[in-house]
C-alpha positions, 0 to 999 in steps of 0.5 A: 580624122577617124570619124571622117574616114568612117564617114567616107567609107560609109558613103562609098558603101552606100554608092556601091549598094546603089550601083549594085542595084542599078547593075541588077536593073540593067541586067534584068532589063537588058534581057527584057523584050520591052526595056522601056517598060522594064526600066519604068517598072523598076525605076524607083527600086534603087535599094532592091535586090533581085528578088525584090525586083521580081516582087516589084514586077509581080506586084505591078503585074497583079495590079495590072491584071486586077484593073483589066479584070474590073475593066472587062467586068464593067464592059460586060454590063454595057447594053447593046453589045454584039454577041461576039464582043459579049462572048469575047469579054466573058472569055476575057473575064474568065481568063483574067480571073485565072491570071489574077490568081496565077500572079498571086500564086507566083508572089507566094512561090517567089516568097518561098524561093520556088522559082520554077513555080514562079515561072510556071504560074507567070507563064500560065497567066501570060498564056491567059492574057494572049488567049484574051488578046486572041479573042479580039484579033478578028475585031481589033478596033472593038476595044482598043483600051483592053487591047492596049492594057492586055499588051502591057500585062503581057510585057510585065509578065515577060519582064517578071520572067526575065528577073525570075530566070536570073533568080533561078540561076543564082546559087542558094 
């Protein structure tokens, strides 16, 4: 009887832990501008705490920014680009190199529980992405893939800021 009671208690404890993480994901994603992207980012994070969710978001943003930088660098090597497009790509490459570095700095700041620094670095990366987007506003159809991926990076950064805001408000 004792082992059965212990087993039931452990199952209940496990369900509470999973429910607690689901509640964290719900809380973070409810404060997100893009709830669908937020839920899909954290979909497999059923065992993560709030710090873990923020780290998952930063890792997603880092991978996204790195992929965008690589894509922009490849596009810059294409022949016969219009000068305005070439300059926009050069600007975006510089901006995304900064964004990659800033997201990496955010990861280090999160590991040190420096939530104000996380916010500052992510906001800087977000600002770089917005500046890249603005480089192509006069020619919106020039590079739909870059515009799409840039928009995802912007929303990923906003999701990280939502998680970080809740972390910053937690007692330590």
